[in-house]
N, C-alpha and C positions, 0 to 999 in steps of 0.2 A: 542433449537438448531435444525436446519434443518438436516435431514438425508443426508449423502453424495450422495444418489441417487435422491434427490429431484431436479426437473428440474430448480428451481430457482438458484441452485448452479452454473449453467452455466453462468448466467449473474452477479452473486453477486460479483465476483472478480473485474470485470470492473466497477461495480457500486461503490464499495468501493474505487477503484483507482480514479475514477472521483471525488468523494466527497473529497478525500484527496487532489487532484490536485487543486480543487477550494478553499479548506480551506488553502492550502499552499500559493497560489498566492493572494488570498483575504486577508489572514492574513498578508502577506508581505506588501501589499498595504496599508492596514489600519494601520499597525504598523508604516510604514514610514510616513504616513500622520499625525497621531496623536502624536506619541512620537518617532521621529527619533533618533536612537542611535548615539553616537559620531562617526564620520567618522575616527578618529584616532585609534579606536579599531580594525578596519578591520573586520574580520569575527568573532571575539570573542565578540559578543554582546548578549544581552538578547533575541533579536528577532531571531537571528540565533540559539541560544540554544533551544528556544521554538519550532521553526520549525524543527530542527533536532530531537527533542524528538517526535514530531508528526510523522515525517517520520519513525523513528525507531519503534514506536508502530504499525504503519500501515504495515510496511515491516514484522515485526514479526508475526502479525496476518495473513497476506497473506501466509507466509511460513508455518505457523502452519496449515492452510487450505490445502496447497499442500500436506503436510505429511498426514493429516487426510484422504484426498481423495485417495491419492496414496496407503496408507495402506488398505483402504476399497476395492480398486480394486485388490490389490495383495492377500489379504487374502480370496478372494472369498466370501465376506460378502453377496453379492447378485449375484446369478448365472444367473439371467435373462440378456440376451445380451443387451437389450436396457438400462437397469439400469447400467450395467457395462460401457457402452458407455458414459452415462451421467457422471458417476464418473470419468472416465479417461479424458474426455473432460474438466470437471470442474478443475481437477488437472492441466491440461495444461494451462487453462485460468488464474487460480490463479498464476501459475508460471510466465506467461507473465506479469501479473499485478505487481507481486513482483519485477521482474527485472526492469520494467518500473519505479516503485517507487524508487528503488535504483539508477538508472541512473539519474533520474531527481533530486533526493535528494542529491546526492554527492556534487554538487556545493555549497550547503549550508555550507559545512565545510571549504571552502576556499575563498569564495567571500563575500565582505561586502554587507549587505542587501540593503542599500539605496545609490543610486549614488550621 
């Protein structure tokens, strides 16, 4: 696992978010093309369940990273100003990625997957 002060932490939150985004809409498209769920079920389909689980796992991991970076910044794990900046910036970017994941993922709970 990367240290909270590693420079890759700055981009990792948005990388994970973008991979999740592609997997979400790619999985939705493939699922609707290969095995479309019954339209009468509405949002309670296997496809929505799978996508909601993926969203929950991604959101949980991103929030865990926010807490990890925030704790590292608050406890003074690294007193070097440039490292503390990296840790704080990473926590903010992970938070933005987590909120974005949640905002984009919430419609999964109420909308049918395939039109």
